[in-house]
N, C-alpha and C positions, 0 to 999 in steps of 0.2 A: 559736272561734266566729267568724264573720265576718259583720260587720253594715255594709250598703251603705245610706246613706240619701240620699235625695233630697229637697232643699230644697222643690221645685216638682215638680208631676206630667209637667211637659214635660221633665225632664231624662231623658237615658238612661241605660237601666240596663245592667248588664255582663254579664248571664247570662239566659240565655233562660227558667230556672226555679228556683225557691228553695224551702227547706223549708217557710218561712213568709214571708209578706208581713202585714205591719203598716201600717194606713191610720190618720194622725193627722186628727184636726179637733177641736182642743181647743175652740175657739169655732165653732159648737157642736154639730154634728152629733155626735162621738164621745162627747160627755157625753151628750147626750141619749138616744142609743141605749142606752148603759150604765143611763142611769137607767130608762127604759123596761123594759129587761129585769131590771134589780133589783127593781122594784116589780110585777113578776108579767104583764107583756105576754107573750104567746104567742109572738110572732114580732116584728119589725121589716124590712120588705120596703124596700130601697134602690132609688127609681125615679130614673130620668138626667133625667127631664123631668117637667112638669105633666101632659101628655097619657097619658104612661106610668103615672104614678100613678094617674090617674081611671081609665084601662082596668084597670089592676089590682083598682081597688076592685070592678069589676063581676064580678070572677073569684073573689076570696077571702072567704070569709064573717067576719063579726064583726070587721070592720075598720073603722079610721078613717085619713080622710086627713090628713097633717099633713106641714109643709114651709113654706119661707120662698124669698123672693128679695128681695135687698138687705134681708136680717135681718127683714123682717115677713112676717106671715102671707099666704099666698095666698088670695086671694078664693075663697068657696066650700067651703076647708078647715076641718077640724075642730078642728085646733091649729095652732100655728105650730113654730118651732124650740127653743124655751126648754125646758131641762130643767125649769124650775119647773111648766111645765104637764102633765108626764108623770107624775103622782103616781098612787099605788096607786088610788084610786076611779076614776080616768079610765080608766088603761091595762090593769088586770088583766083576764086573759082575752081581751084585744082582740088582733088581728093590726094593727100600726101598718105604714101604709105611708107612707114618708118621703121626699122629694125636697128637695134642697137646691142652693145655689148651686155648692160646693165639694166637699163631703164625699163624697154620694154619686156624685159625678162620678169622683172618685180610685176609689172602690169599683169602678165599672164598667170603668175602664180598665186595672186592675191584677190583676182577680179570675182572670184566665189564667195568672198567673205562679206560682200556689201556691196553698196553703192559704191562708185571708186572715180576718182578724180585724181589729177596729176597737178603736182604742186612743185615750185621750186622758188628762189627767193625773188625772182620776178614777180610773181602773182601771190606772195605768201600772205599778206593782208586781206586781198580779195578770198583767198581761201579760208582764211581765219574767220572773216565775217560770215560766209556762205556756212559754216559748220556750227555755229554757234549756238543752233537750236538741236544739236544732236547730243544725246547722251553717253553714247559709247563711241569713240573714234580711235581707229588702227591707224597710226601713222608708221609708214614703212621706209627707211631707207634703202635706196637701192645698193648702194656701197659699190666698190668698185672690185670686181673680180673675187668676191667672196670676202672681202676686208673692209674694215669700215673706212668711210669716207668722209673727212672732217667736215666738207662742205655740206653735205646732207646732213649731217649731227646738227651742225650749226644752223640749218634753214628749219630744222625740225625745232629747236629752241626758239628761233624767230617767230614762228606759229605760235608756241605755247604762250611767249610773251604777250601777243596780243587777245589772249583769251583771260575771263575773269576768273582765277584761282581754281584751276582743274585740278583732279588727282592725277597725280603721275606714277609711273615705275621709274626705277632708278635710270634708266636710259634717258627718261622724259627731264630727270633732275637734272643729269649730266649735261643734256642737249641744254636746258634752261640756263645753266650756270655758265656757258660762254656765249650766250647769243647779245651780250652786250657789247663784244668786240665788233671794231670796224668789218663792214663787209667785204671790203676788196683786201684787207689784210689776213682774214682767213681764206677767200681763195686765193690767194698769191701763197699762202701758208702750206695748203694742202698739197698732197702728194700729186693728184690729179690737176690741181692748177699749175702746178711746177711743170708737169710733163707737158700740157699743152702750150706753155710758154716757151719752154724749150724747142718745141717743134713748129713755133711759128704762129700759135694760136693764141697768143696773149689777149688779144681782142675780144675774145669769147669772155673771158672775165669780167671785162667792163660792160659786155651786154648782158651778162645774167644780173647784174644789178638795176638796169633800168626797168623800171615800174611797167607791168601791163595788168590790167584789170579783168581778164577773162578767166574764169573757171572750167578748165577743162573737162567735161563730164564724160564716161565712158558711156556709149548707148549702143543698141544695136541697130544695123541698117534694117531694109526690108528682106534681105537675105540671111539675116541672123548673125552677120559680120559684126566684130566689135571694133568701134570707131569713136574717137575723141570729138566731141563737138561742144558748142556753147548754147 
């Protein structure tokens, strides 16, 4: 098994296609997508912009607008991007339309490279098991505004730690080298983790380490619109 890790989305890929593409955004889109689906959301539609999200809302029934800019809920949206907001009472049976600063952007950029799944710390074990039959895997860390995000690189390392001696690029080796650290320690050390804590969202760090067993797969609905489902 070959695992190629990109520490940020602007790094160059080595291949034109992969057996599986894994997009990581631990704080917080990847955690939120997994939480929404595990709590009964019908689908999560990743949107690249606020405008795209609003337009999707007009097309998709039983939908809620969710998303953030600079970690805060977008004006006029139903929800932000905190996984704590995506409880069963709110999301069950609903289609979530989600736009975020980093994670949904990475999804849109790399969906052409192969079947794509969303991963965070919460579902890293399930994704690792799901991917074991794949020969070539691309792992994309969404990062934070074009900079490396420690929590995403750490999540990539945790993913690698559950595999059986995969061949790695240097980013993968670095990620694996930090994967033995405590999860909450890494989240609290990270720049984005500190930012969330400073703005009253520290509980999102603890939510990020609660295990969910869903593997959000990017699919197309009958109208050809991309969505995450299980």
